[in-house]
C-alpha positions as CSV (number, residue, x, y, z in Angstrom):
1,M,82.8,73.2,139.2
2,T,81.7,76.7,138.6
3,R,78.7,77.2,136.3
4,G,80.3,80.1,134.4
5,R,79.2,83.7,134.2
6,T,76.3,85.2,132.3
7,V,76.7,88.1,130.0
8,G,74.9,90.4,132.5
9,E,77.2,89.3,135.3
10,L,80.3,89.9,133.2
11,A,79.0,93.3,132.0
12,E,78.6,94.4,135.7
13,A,82.0,93.0,136.6
14,T,83.9,94.7,133.7
15,G,82.0,97.8,133.1
16,L,81.4,96.9,129.5
17,S,77.8,96.9,128.3
18,V,75.9,93.8,127.4
19,R,75.6,95.2,123.9
20,V,79.4,95.5,123.6
21,L,79.9,92.0,124.9
22,R,77.5,90.6,122.4
23,H,79.2,92.6,119.6
24,W,82.6,91.3,120.6
25,D,81.1,87.8,120.4
26,Q,79.9,88.4,116.9
27,R,83.3,89.7,115.9
28,G,85.1,86.7,117.3
29,V,86.9,88.6,120.1
30,V,85.4,86.6,123.0
31,S,82.9,83.9,122.0
32,P,81.6,82.0,125.0
33,S,79.7,78.8,125.0
34,R,75.9,78.7,125.1
35,T,73.5,77.2,127.4
36,P,70.8,74.8,126.1
37,A,68.5,77.8,126.1
38,G,71.0,79.7,123.9
39,H,72.3,82.1,126.6
40,R,76.0,83.1,126.6
41,L,78.0,81.5,129.4
42,Y,81.6,82.6,130.0
43,D,84.0,80.1,131.6
44,A,87.3,81.0,133.3
45,D,89.2,80.9,130.1
46,D,86.7,83.2,128.4
47,V,87.0,85.7,131.3
48,V,90.8,85.7,131.0
49,R,90.6,86.2,127.3
50,L,88.1,89.1,127.8
51,H,90.5,90.9,130.2
52,R,93.3,90.5,127.6
53,A,90.9,91.9,124.9
54,I,90.0,94.8,127.1
55,T,93.7,95.6,127.5
56,L,94.4,95.5,123.8
57,R,91.3,97.4,123.0
58,A,92.4,100.1,125.4
59,L,95.5,100.5,123.3
60,G,93.3,101.5,120.5
61,L,93.6,98.4,118.4
62,R,90.7,97.5,116.1
63,L,88.5,94.5,117.0
64,D,89.8,92.4,114.1
65,Q,93.4,93.1,115.2
66,V,92.5,92.1,118.8
67,A,90.9,88.9,117.7
68,A,93.8,88.0,115.4
69,L,96.3,88.6,118.2
70,L,94.4,86.6,120.8
71,D,93.9,83.7,118.3
72,G,97.5,83.6,117.3
73,A,96.5,84.3,113.8
74,D,98.7,87.4,113.4
75,P,101.9,86.3,111.8
76,D,103.9,89.2,113.3
77,P,102.4,90.7,116.4
78,A,105.4,92.9,117.0
79,A,105.0,94.5,113.6
80,T,101.3,95.1,114.2
81,L,102.0,96.8,117.5
82,R,104.8,98.9,116.1
83,A,102.6,100.0,113.3
84,H,99.9,100.9,115.8
85,L,102.5,102.9,117.8
86,A,103.4,104.8,114.7
87,G,99.7,105.6,114.3
88,V,99.4,106.8,117.9
89,D,102.4,109.0,117.4
90,A,100.9,110.5,114.3
91,D,97.6,111.1,116.0
92,L,99.5,112.9,118.8
93,R,101.2,115.1,116.3
94,R,97.8,115.9,114.7
95,R,96.3,116.7,118.1
96,Q,99.2,119.0,118.9
97,V,98.7,120.8,115.7
98,V,95.0,121.2,116.5
99,R,95.7,122.3,120.1
100,D,98.3,124.9,119.0
101,R,96.1,126.3,116.2
102,L,93.1,126.6,118.5
103,A,95.1,128.4,121.2
104,E,96.4,130.8,118.5
105,V,92.9,131.5,117.2
106,L,91.5,132.0,120.7
107,D,94.3,134.4,121.6
108,R,93.2,136.8,118.9
109,P,90.7,139.6,119.9
110,G,87.4,139.4,118.2
111,D,83.7,139.6,118.8
112,D,82.4,136.5,116.9
113,V,84.6,133.9,118.5
114,L,82.6,130.9,117.2
115,S,82.7,132.0,113.6
116,T,86.4,132.8,113.8
117,V,87.1,129.3,115.2
118,I,85.0,127.6,112.6
119,R,86.7,129.5,109.8
120,E,90.2,129.1,111.1
121,M,89.9,125.5,112.4
122,T,88.2,123.9,109.4
123,M,90.4,121.0,108.2
124,V,93.0,121.5,110.9
125,G,94.7,118.1,111.5
126,S,92.8,116.5,108.6
127,Y,93.7,115.2,105.2
128,V,92.3,117.9,103.0
129,H,91.3,115.6,100.2
130,G,89.6,112.9,102.3
131,Y,89.6,109.1,101.8
132,H,86.4,108.6,99.8
133,D,86.0,106.6,96.6
134,T,85.9,109.7,94.4
135,E,89.3,110.8,95.7
136,A,90.7,107.3,95.2
137,A,89.6,107.5,91.6
138,R,91.1,110.9,91.2
139,L,94.5,109.6,92.4
140,R,94.4,106.7,90.0
141,D,93.5,109.1,87.1
142,Q,96.3,111.4,88.2
143,A,98.9,108.6,88.3
144,A,97.9,107.3,84.9
145,T,97.7,110.7,83.3
146,L,101.1,111.9,84.6
147,A,103.1,108.7,84.5
148,D,105.4,109.7,81.6
149,L,105.8,113.3,82.8
150,L,106.6,112.5,86.4
151,H,108.3,109.1,86.2
152,E,110.5,109.6,83.2
153,G,114.0,108.7,84.2
154,V,112.9,107.4,87.6
155,A,114.1,103.8,87.8
156,F,115.9,101.7,90.4
157,A,118.5,99.0,89.9
158,D,117.9,95.3,90.2
159,G,118.1,94.3,93.8
160,A,117.5,97.8,95.1
161,H,115.3,98.1,98.2
162,V,113.0,101.1,97.7
163,L,110.9,102.8,100.4
164,E,107.8,104.7,99.3
165,P,106.2,106.5,102.3
166,G,102.6,107.8,101.9
167,C,101.7,105.3,99.2
168,G,98.0,106.1,99.5
169,V,95.9,103.8,97.3
170,G,98.9,102.6,95.5
171,A,98.3,104.6,92.4
172,Q,102.0,105.7,92.1
173,T,103.2,102.4,93.6
174,V,102.3,100.2,90.7
175,V,103.8,102.7,88.2
176,L,107.1,102.8,90.1
177,A,107.3,99.0,90.5
178,A,106.5,98.3,86.9
179,R,109.2,100.7,85.7
180,S,111.8,99.0,88.0
181,P,111.1,95.3,87.5
182,G,114.2,94.2,89.5
183,A,113.7,96.3,92.6
184,R,111.7,95.5,95.7
185,F,109.5,98.0,97.4
186,T,108.3,98.7,100.9
187,S,105.3,101.1,100.6
188,I,103.7,102.5,103.7
189,D,100.7,104.6,104.7
190,L,99.1,105.5,108.0
191,E,95.5,105.1,107.0
192,P,94.3,101.5,107.2
193,G,91.9,101.9,104.4
194,Q,94.6,103.2,102.1
195,V,96.9,100.3,103.0
196,A,94.1,97.8,102.1
197,A,93.4,99.6,98.8
198,A,97.1,99.7,97.9
199,R,97.6,96.0,98.7
200,A,94.6,95.2,96.4
201,R,95.9,97.3,93.6
202,V,99.4,95.9,93.9
203,A,98.0,92.3,93.9
204,A,95.8,93.1,90.9
205,A,98.9,94.3,89.0
206,G,100.8,91.1,89.8
207,L,103.4,92.9,91.9
208,A,102.7,91.5,95.4
209,D,105.8,89.3,95.3
210,R,108.1,92.3,95.4
211,V,106.0,95.1,96.8
212,D,105.3,95.0,100.5
213,V,102.5,97.3,101.5
214,R,102.2,97.9,105.2
215,A,101.0,100.4,107.8
216,G,103.7,102.9,108.7
217,D,104.6,106.5,109.5
218,V,107.0,108.6,107.4
219,H,108.3,110.0,110.7
220,A,109.3,106.5,111.9
221,P,109.5,104.2,108.9
222,P,109.2,100.5,109.8
223,V,112.6,99.6,108.4
224,A,116.1,99.5,109.9
225,A,118.4,102.6,109.8
226,G,120.7,102.5,106.8
227,S,118.8,99.6,105.1
228,I,117.2,101.4,102.2
229,D,118.8,102.0,98.8
230,D,116.3,104.5,97.5
231,V,113.4,106.6,98.8
232,V,110.7,107.9,96.5
233,V,108.0,110.3,97.7
234,F,105.0,111.4,95.7
235,F,102.7,114.1,96.9
236,L,103.2,113.5,100.6
237,L,105.3,116.4,101.9
238,E,102.5,118.9,100.9
239,H,100.3,117.4,103.6
240,L,102.8,117.4,106.5
241,P,103.0,120.1,109.1
242,R,106.7,119.4,109.5
243,P,108.1,118.1,106.2
244,D,111.6,118.8,107.4
245,E,111.3,116.3,110.2
246,A,109.9,113.7,107.7
247,L,112.9,114.2,105.4
248,R,115.4,113.8,108.2
249,A,113.7,110.5,109.2
250,L,113.9,109.3,105.6
251,R,117.6,110.2,105.4
252,R,118.2,108.1,108.5
253,V,116.9,104.9,106.8
254,L,119.0,105.5,103.6
255,R,122.3,103.7,103.3
256,P,125.3,105.9,102.6
257,G,125.2,106.8,98.9
258,G,121.4,106.1,98.8
259,T,119.1,108.4,96.8
260,I,115.9,110.2,97.4
261,T,113.4,111.3,94.8
262,V,110.6,113.7,95.7
263,V,107.7,114.9,93.5
264,E,105.4,117.7,94.6
265,G,103.1,120.2,93.0
266,D,102.8,123.9,93.4
267,H,99.4,125.6,93.0
268,G,101.1,128.9,92.6
269,A,102.5,127.6,89.3
270,T,99.0,127.2,87.8
271,A,98.2,129.1,84.6
272,F,95.1,129.0,82.5
273,H,93.2,130.8,79.8
274,P,90.7,132.3,79.9
275,D,91.8,133.6,83.2
276,S,89.1,133.9,85.9
277,A,89.0,135.6,89.3
278,D,86.4,133.1,90.4
279,A,88.5,130.2,89.4
280,R,91.5,131.7,91.3
281,A,89.3,132.1,94.3
282,V,88.3,128.4,94.2
283,I,92.0,127.4,94.0
284,A,92.7,129.7,96.9
285,C,90.1,127.9,99.0
286,Q,91.9,124.6,98.5
287,E,95.2,126.3,99.4
288,V,93.8,127.9,102.6
289,L,92.2,124.6,103.7
290,Q,95.3,122.7,103.1
291,R,97.3,125.2,105.1
292,H,94.7,124.9,107.9
293,A,95.3,121.1,107.8
294,G,99.0,121.8,108.3
295,G,100.1,121.4,104.7
296,D,101.4,123.6,101.9
297,A,99.9,123.5,98.4
298,G,102.9,125.5,97.1
299,I,105.6,123.2,98.5
300,G,107.1,122.5,95.1
301,R,109.1,125.7,95.2
302,R,110.5,124.8,98.6
303,L,112.0,121.4,97.7
304,H,115.6,122.5,97.3
305,P,115.9,124.2,100.6
306,L,113.9,121.5,102.4
307,L,116.1,118.7,101.2
308,T,119.3,120.6,101.7
309,A,118.4,121.5,105.3
310,A,117.5,117.8,105.9
311,G,121.2,117.0,105.1
312,F,120.9,115.6,101.6
313,D,123.7,116.2,99.1
314,D,123.7,116.9,95.4
315,V,120.2,118.2,95.6
316,D,118.7,119.0,92.2
317,V,115.2,120.2,91.3
318,V,113.6,120.0,87.9
319,P,110.2,121.5,87.0
320,R,107.9,119.3,85.0
321,T,105.0,121.2,83.4
322,A,101.8,119.6,82.0
323,H,100.1,121.9,79.4
324,A,96.7,121.0,78.1
325,H,95.2,122.7,75.0
326,A,92.9,121.9,72.1
327,G,95.6,119.8,70.5
328,R,95.6,117.5,73.6
329,P,92.0,116.8,74.4
330,D,93.0,113.7,76.2
331,L,95.2,115.7,78.6
332,A,92.6,118.4,79.0
333,D,90.1,115.8,80.2
334,A,92.5,113.8,82.4
335,L,94.5,116.7,83.9
336,V,91.9,119.5,84.1
337,R,88.6,117.7,84.5
338,R,89.4,114.5,86.3
339,T,92.5,115.5,88.3
340,F,92.9,119.2,89.1
341,T,89.3,120.5,89.0
342,A,88.1,117.3,90.7
343,M,90.6,118.0,93.5
344,V,89.6,121.6,94.1
345,A,85.9,120.9,93.6
346,G,86.2,118.3,96.4
347,V,86.7,121.0,99.1
348,R,83.3,122.8,98.3
349,E,81.6,121.9,101.6
350,P,84.5,122.7,104.0
351,A,85.2,125.9,102.1
352,L,81.6,127.0,102.5
353,A,81.5,125.9,106.1
354,A,84.6,128.0,106.8
355,G,83.0,131.0,105.1
356,L,85.8,131.3,102.6
357,I,83.6,131.8,99.6
358,T,79.9,131.9,98.6
359,P,78.3,128.9,96.9
360,E,77.6,130.9,93.8
361,R,81.2,132.0,93.4
362,F,82.6,128.6,94.1
363,D,80.4,127.0,91.5
364,A,81.2,129.7,89.0
365,G,84.9,129.2,89.6
366,V,84.6,125.4,88.9
367,R,82.7,126.2,85.7
368,D,85.5,128.6,84.7
369,L,88.2,126.0,85.3
370,L,86.3,123.5,83.1
371,R,86.0,126.2,80.5
372,T,89.7,125.9,79.9
373,T,89.2,122.4,78.5
374,E,86.9,123.8,75.7
375,P,88.0,125.2,72.3
376,G,90.3,128.2,72.8
377,G,91.2,127.2,76.4
378,T,94.5,126.2,77.9
379,F,95.7,124.9,81.3
380,S,99.2,124.5,82.7
381,Y,100.4,123.0,86.0
382,T,104.0,122.6,87.1
383,F,105.2,119.8,89.3
384,F,108.7,119.8,90.8
385,R,110.9,116.7,91.0
386,A,113.8,116.8,93.4
387,T,116.6,114.4,93.8
388,G,119.4,114.1,96.4
389,T,121.7,111.6,98.0
390,R,122.9,110.7,101.4
391,A,126.6,111.2,101.2
392,A,128.8,108.1,101.5
393,S,131.1,110.1,103.9
394,T,131.2,113.3,105.7
395,T,133.7,114.7,103.2
396,S,132.7,116.9,100.3
397,V,133.3,114.1,97.8
398,T,130.4,113.9,95.3
399,P,128.6,110.6,95.9
400,T,127.4,108.3,93.1
401,N,124.0,106.9,92.7
402,P,124.7,103.2,92.4
403,S,121.1,102.1,92.7
404,R,119.9,104.6,90.0
405,A,119.4,102.8,86.8
């Protein structure tokens, strides 16, 4: 009978550090027995499990995922691995964007290469708004403030299966599900933290029985082709380097006759009084950084050609304008202070790092945006809501929307 292997011997044999092995023990990935003196001792089964864990870890899976898979505690290992593959694909797309952008910047002649790279590469391949708690609160405020404006007329029939890609923290998800009490939803997001937050929000709203929140990529939705009745997209396309590819992927999962609803903003449709060059400069910073990240803060105006090019039929786009003024102090606070200004103010550090603006001008611009909420001020922002269908046939017959209530 072999005595087993110590943590030091196993570290030397596998190339993992003793510290890593101890951490994996604490996380339940590989937990060996202990000697009477308290030292770790790995038997043959522990070593086999360790090598399996190393393989799964090399795929990029998190330690909790590795432990659940090895323990048989994951109810659907294939779904976990497919979701991970979608994340790998998304990461490869982000890396390609970064690579192409860096090559483009370095091909330009210039003396101060470092400053140019920092300016042009800030936010490339990143989510411009970030995933911090302040941003999550802003998204919840935005959904609550704009629910009637953006969701009016958006409802799905009883029994409809609705796909919501890019669900984020679930702010729009709970509104959509509450307005369509007979529909079931599959809501997906790439970011694990967002998925967890959305699940918690859905559960708190008492909707978990018909809203399935899972990890997934809009470019390869984790549903069968032709299985979805309706797709609904809120504020996602503006962050994608290739929104056309995402729309084509969404069309593939729609059944013939299925519908798509897309809501996006357009910073170019912002109007406010008193006007301010500094405020415009701050808004421009957010637009530039979003463009560096591969997105488009003005995508609202592009929805009709985007959906048409992706193969959708009966495409229609309706502008929905929110206008805050002294008669609507609630909207001025919610829309201007807690939604729009909070969004652009959130890019202060990357804007300064990129050399897009001075600290003094940025802060002045934020103050001027907030000035529009005071007596005599006004603020308008226009969202665009697009709808379309996947034709039931290749003929020019106008399809119906059977799942639209």
